[in-house]
C-alpha positions as CSV (number, residue, x, y, z in Angstrom):
1,M,35.0,59.3,59.2
2,K,33.9,60.5,55.8
3,N,36.5,58.4,54.0
4,S,35.4,55.3,56.0
5,L,31.7,55.9,55.1
6,E,32.5,56.3,51.4
7,T,34.6,53.1,51.6
8,L,31.8,51.2,53.3
9,L,29.3,52.5,50.7
10,G,31.6,51.5,47.8
11,I,32.1,48.0,49.3
12,F,28.3,47.7,49.8
13,I,27.6,48.7,46.1
14,A,30.3,46.2,44.9
15,L,28.8,43.4,47.0
16,A,25.3,44.3,45.7
17,M,26.5,44.2,42.1
18,I,28.2,40.8,42.7
19,A,25.1,39.4,44.3
20,A,22.9,40.7,41.5
21,F,25.3,39.1,39.0
22,F,25.0,35.7,40.8
23,I,21.2,36.0,41.0
24,F,21.0,36.6,37.3
25,E,23.3,33.7,36.7
26,I,21.1,31.4,38.9
27,I,17.8,32.3,37.2
28,G,19.3,32.0,33.7
29,G,19.5,35.6,32.7
30,V,23.3,35.5,32.3
31,N,25.4,32.5,31.3
32,L,28.8,34.0,31.4
33,L,30.0,31.6,34.0
34,K,28.7,28.5,32.2
35,P,30.9,26.9,29.5
36,G,29.3,26.7,26.1
37,F,29.5,27.3,22.3
38,H,27.8,29.3,19.7
39,V,25.6,28.2,16.8
40,K,23.9,30.2,14.1
41,A,20.4,30.1,12.6
42,A,18.9,32.2,9.9
43,F,15.1,33.1,9.7
44,V,13.0,35.2,7.4
45,N,11.1,36.6,10.4
46,I,12.0,36.2,14.1
47,Q,8.6,37.4,15.4
48,D,9.9,40.1,17.9
49,L,12.6,37.9,19.3
50,K,15.0,39.8,21.5
51,I,18.6,39.3,22.7
52,G,18.5,37.3,25.9
53,D,15.4,35.3,25.0
54,P,15.9,31.6,25.9
55,V,16.8,28.7,23.7
56,K,14.9,25.5,24.7
57,I,14.8,21.8,23.8
58,S,11.5,20.2,24.6
59,G,10.8,23.1,27.0
60,V,14.1,22.8,28.8
61,P,16.3,25.9,28.6
62,V,19.7,25.1,27.1
63,G,20.9,28.6,26.1
64,Q,19.9,32.0,25.0
65,V,19.9,34.4,22.1
66,E,23.2,36.3,22.2
67,K,23.2,38.3,19.0
68,I,20.8,39.3,16.2
69,G,22.0,40.5,12.9
70,L,20.7,41.2,9.4
71,D,21.9,39.1,6.4
72,S,21.0,41.5,3.6
73,A,22.6,39.3,1.0
74,N,20.2,36.5,1.6
75,G,17.3,38.6,3.0
76,K,17.3,36.9,6.4
77,V,17.9,37.6,10.0
78,E,20.9,35.7,11.4
79,L,20.8,34.7,15.1
80,T,23.8,33.8,17.2
81,L,22.7,31.3,19.9
82,R,24.8,30.6,22.9
83,I,24.3,26.9,23.8
84,N,25.3,25.2,27.1
85,K,28.2,22.8,26.7
86,D,26.2,19.8,27.8
87,A,23.1,20.5,25.6
88,P,22.3,17.6,23.1
89,V,22.3,19.8,20.0
90,H,23.2,17.9,16.8
91,T,24.1,19.1,13.4
92,D,20.7,18.1,12.1
93,S,18.7,19.8,14.9
94,I,16.1,22.2,13.6
95,A,15.5,25.7,15.1
96,S,12.2,27.5,15.1
97,V,10.8,30.7,16.8
98,K,7.8,29.9,19.0
99,Y,5.6,31.7,21.4
100,M,5.3,31.1,25.2
101,G,1.7,32.1,24.8
102,L,-0.5,34.6,22.9
103,L,0.7,37.4,25.2
104,G,4.0,35.9,26.3
105,A,7.6,36.3,25.0
106,N,9.2,34.4,22.2
107,F,11.9,31.8,22.4
108,V,14.0,29.6,20.1
109,A,13.0,25.9,20.1
110,L,15.5,23.3,19.0
111,T,14.8,19.6,18.2
112,F,17.1,16.8,19.4
113,G,18.1,15.7,16.0
114,T,19.2,12.1,15.3
115,A,21.4,10.3,17.8
116,T,23.8,9.2,15.1
117,A,24.4,12.7,13.8
118,P,27.5,14.5,15.1
119,L,27.1,17.1,17.9
120,A,27.1,20.7,16.9
121,T,30.3,22.7,17.4
122,E,31.3,26.3,17.5
123,S,29.7,28.3,14.6
124,S,27.7,25.4,13.3
125,H,24.7,26.5,11.2
126,L,21.4,24.9,12.1
127,N,18.5,24.3,9.7
128,T,15.4,26.3,10.5
129,I,11.6,26.3,9.9
130,E,9.4,29.3,9.8
131,Q,6.4,29.6,12.1
132,P,3.3,31.4,11.0
133,D,3.2,35.1,11.8
134,L,0.7,35.8,14.6
135,S,-0.4,39.0,13.1
136,A,-1.1,37.2,9.8
137,I,-3.1,34.6,11.6
138,M,-5.1,37.2,13.4
139,A,-5.7,39.0,10.0
140,K,-7.0,35.7,8.6
141,F,-9.3,35.3,11.6
142,D,-10.5,38.9,11.0
143,E,-11.2,38.1,7.3
144,A,-13.1,34.9,8.3
145,A,-15.1,36.8,10.9
146,S,-16.0,39.4,8.2
147,G,-17.1,36.6,5.9
148,V,-19.3,35.0,8.5
149,Q,-20.8,38.4,9.3
150,T,-21.5,38.9,5.6
151,I,-23.2,35.5,5.3
152,T,-25.2,36.2,8.4
153,R,-26.4,39.5,6.9
154,S,-27.4,37.8,3.7
155,F,-29.7,35.4,5.7
156,T,-31.6,38.2,7.4
157,G,-35.0,39.7,6.4
158,E,-36.7,38.6,3.3
159,K,-33.8,36.4,2.1
160,I,-34.0,34.0,5.0
161,D,-37.8,33.7,4.5
162,N,-37.2,32.9,0.8
163,L,-34.8,30.1,1.8
164,V,-36.7,28.6,4.7
165,G,-40.3,29.3,3.5
166,P,-40.4,26.6,0.8
167,F,-39.0,24.0,3.1
168,V,-41.6,24.8,5.8
169,D,-44.4,24.6,3.2
170,F,-43.1,21.2,2.0
171,M,-43.0,19.9,5.6
172,K,-46.5,21.1,6.2
173,V,-47.9,19.5,3.0
174,N,-46.1,16.2,3.3
175,N,-46.4,15.9,7.1
176,P,-48.7,12.8,7.0
177,K,-46.5,11.1,4.5
178,I,-43.3,11.9,6.5
179,T,-45.0,10.7,9.7
180,A,-46.0,7.4,8.0
181,I,-42.5,6.9,6.6
182,I,-41.0,7.4,10.0
183,S,-43.5,4.9,11.5
184,H,-42.7,2.3,8.9
185,V,-39.0,2.8,9.5
186,N,-39.6,2.3,13.2
187,T,-41.6,-0.9,12.5
188,V,-38.9,-2.3,10.2
189,S,-36.1,-1.5,12.7
190,A,-38.1,-3.2,15.5
191,Q,-38.6,-6.3,13.4
192,I,-35.0,-6.4,12.5
193,A,-34.1,-6.1,16.2
194,E,-36.4,-9.0,17.0
195,G,-34.8,-11.2,14.3
196,K,-37.8,-11.2,11.9
197,G,-37.6,-11.1,8.1
198,T,-34.5,-11.8,6.0
199,V,-32.4,-8.9,7.3
200,G,-33.3,-9.7,10.9
201,K,-32.3,-13.4,10.4
202,L,-29.1,-12.3,8.7
203,I,-28.3,-10.2,11.7
204,N,-29.6,-12.3,14.6
205,D,-29.5,-15.9,13.5
206,D,-26.6,-17.8,15.0
207,A,-27.1,-20.7,12.6
208,L,-26.3,-18.4,9.6
209,H,-23.2,-17.3,11.4
210,T,-22.2,-20.9,12.0
211,S,-22.8,-21.8,8.4
212,A,-20.8,-18.9,7.2
213,L,-18.0,-19.8,9.5
214,A,-18.1,-23.4,8.3
215,A,-18.1,-22.2,4.7
216,V,-15.1,-20.0,5.4
217,T,-13.4,-22.9,7.1
218,N,-14.0,-25.2,4.1
219,L,-12.9,-22.5,1.8
220,E,-9.6,-22.2,3.7
221,A,-9.2,-25.9,3.6
222,T,-9.8,-25.9,-0.1
223,A,-7.4,-23.1,-0.5
224,G,-4.8,-25.2,1.4
225,E,-5.4,-28.2,-0.9
226,I,-5.1,-25.9,-4.0
227,K,-1.8,-24.6,-2.7
228,Q,-0.6,-28.2,-2.0
229,T,-1.7,-29.2,-5.5
230,I,0.1,-26.2,-7.1
231,A,3.2,-27.1,-5.1
232,Q,3.1,-30.7,-6.4
233,V,2.6,-29.4,-10.0
234,R,5.6,-27.1,-9.5
235,N,7.6,-30.1,-8.2
236,V,6.6,-32.2,-11.3
237,V,7.5,-29.3,-13.6
238,D,10.8,-28.9,-11.8
239,Q,11.5,-32.7,-12.3
240,V,10.6,-32.5,-15.9
241,N,12.9,-29.5,-16.4
242,A,15.6,-31.4,-14.6
243,G,15.1,-34.4,-17.0
244,Q,13.9,-36.7,-14.3
245,G,11.2,-39.4,-14.8
246,T,9.7,-40.7,-18.1
247,V,8.3,-37.3,-19.2
248,G,11.5,-35.5,-18.2
249,K,13.6,-37.9,-20.2
250,L,11.2,-37.6,-23.2
251,V,11.5,-33.8,-23.0
252,K,15.2,-33.5,-22.1
253,D,16.9,-36.7,-23.5
254,E,18.9,-35.6,-26.6
255,A,19.4,-39.3,-27.7
256,L,15.7,-40.0,-27.5
257,Y,15.1,-36.9,-29.5
258,K,17.5,-38.0,-32.2
259,E,16.0,-41.6,-32.3
260,T,12.5,-40.2,-32.6
261,T,13.6,-37.9,-35.4
262,A,15.3,-40.8,-37.2
263,T,12.1,-42.9,-36.8
264,M,9.9,-40.2,-38.1
265,T,12.3,-39.8,-41.1
266,N,12.2,-43.5,-41.8
267,L,8.4,-43.6,-41.5
268,K,8.2,-40.7,-43.9
269,E,10.4,-42.5,-46.4
270,I,8.2,-45.7,-46.1
271,M,5.0,-43.7,-46.6
272,Q,6.5,-42.0,-49.7
273,K,7.4,-45.5,-51.1
274,V,3.9,-46.8,-50.4
275,N,2.4,-43.8,-52.1
276,Q,4.7,-44.4,-55.1
277,G,3.6,-48.1,-55.3
278,Q,7.0,-49.5,-54.2
279,G,7.2,-52.8,-52.2
280,S,4.4,-55.2,-51.4
281,V,2.3,-52.8,-49.4
282,G,2.7,-50.2,-52.1
283,K,1.6,-52.6,-54.8
284,L,-1.3,-53.8,-52.8
285,I,-2.5,-50.3,-52.4
286,N,-1.6,-48.8,-55.8
287,D,-1.7,-51.8,-58.3
288,Q,-5.0,-51.6,-60.3
289,E,-4.6,-55.1,-61.7
290,F,-4.3,-56.6,-58.2
291,Y,-7.5,-54.7,-57.3
292,N,-9.3,-56.2,-60.3
293,N,-8.1,-59.8,-59.5
294,A,-9.2,-59.4,-55.9
295,K,-12.6,-58.1,-57.1
296,L,-12.9,-61.1,-59.5
297,S,-12.0,-63.6,-56.8
298,L,-14.6,-62.2,-54.5
299,Q,-17.2,-62.5,-57.2
300,K,-16.3,-66.1,-57.9
301,L,-16.4,-66.9,-54.2
302,D,-19.8,-65.3,-54.0
303,K,-21.1,-67.5,-56.9
304,A,-19.6,-70.6,-55.3
305,T,-21.4,-69.8,-52.1
306,E,-24.7,-69.5,-53.9
307,S,-24.2,-72.8,-55.7
308,L,-23.5,-74.5,-52.4
309,E,-26.7,-73.2,-51.0
310,D,-28.7,-74.8,-53.9
311,T,-26.9,-78.2,-53.7
312,G,-28.0,-80.6,-51.0
313,P,-25.7,-82.0,-48.4
314,L,-25.3,-85.5,-50.1
315,S,-24.4,-83.8,-53.4
316,I,-21.8,-81.8,-51.6
317,L,-20.4,-84.9,-49.9
318,G,-20.3,-86.7,-53.3
319,S,-18.6,-83.9,-54.9
320,M,-16.0,-83.9,-52.2
321,I,-15.4,-87.7,-52.5
322,N,-15.1,-87.5,-56.3
323,S,-12.6,-84.8,-55.9
324,L,-10.6,-86.9,-53.5
325,L,-10.8,-90.0,-55.7
């Protein structure tokens, strides 16, 4: 009877241990039955992270912290994370230690990474980012509170009176002026709201809006015409550069250039000969004797004209007959 009782008790304990194991597996405390792989991540400070703390992607558990070790060579804490086989962890996923709440436990958060990056494999090293230390944040809050307390103390007693007193005196002395200014401002704002005055018309007059819209429309049309003109000018320039048209041929035709150069050369030679008194034109321009003869002929012609004016018509007719006979 004793042996059977011990046997039943042993069987009960074994069944209880098996049931506990399966319960822990179901709630995520143990993942020994789930296939997976291990990745590593190094941090300067793991913020009281413990073995068994979860690993999550966007709040979804995908593994747990399996091992924590010190990397004295690099001055960091190296974590070994056991990741479920179906977890979408890529080689460019980033790990960070985060809080479940101000009073909650810590966990390791992973990003998805890029879809084109390869999936992480056994012993892959993930990049990490450090989260601010909660104790350091609380210390800064404590320093800020101390600073506010110091400022508050400096505004007590006589100091606060010294700061506020002149302002109160200024308000008392200038109260009528300030009241009048506020009244004027209210009047002006009411007139603007009613569409009175220049500013009121600018804000409320639909005709001005219509005119401004028409001006903008005309400006857009003008801009379109300017763009069209520029396009036409560019087209003309392109044709000139291509040697098309009269101007293009004048600019690009090599034969015309040579002919123009030869013509200018000939003209230069002619002008040189004229300047040197060669040829008929040169002699006409440079011969002093021809100039004197021409001057003398003009003088004789002038005298002949004067004599004709003094002689009557019959005398002129007789002179012409005598010259014919």
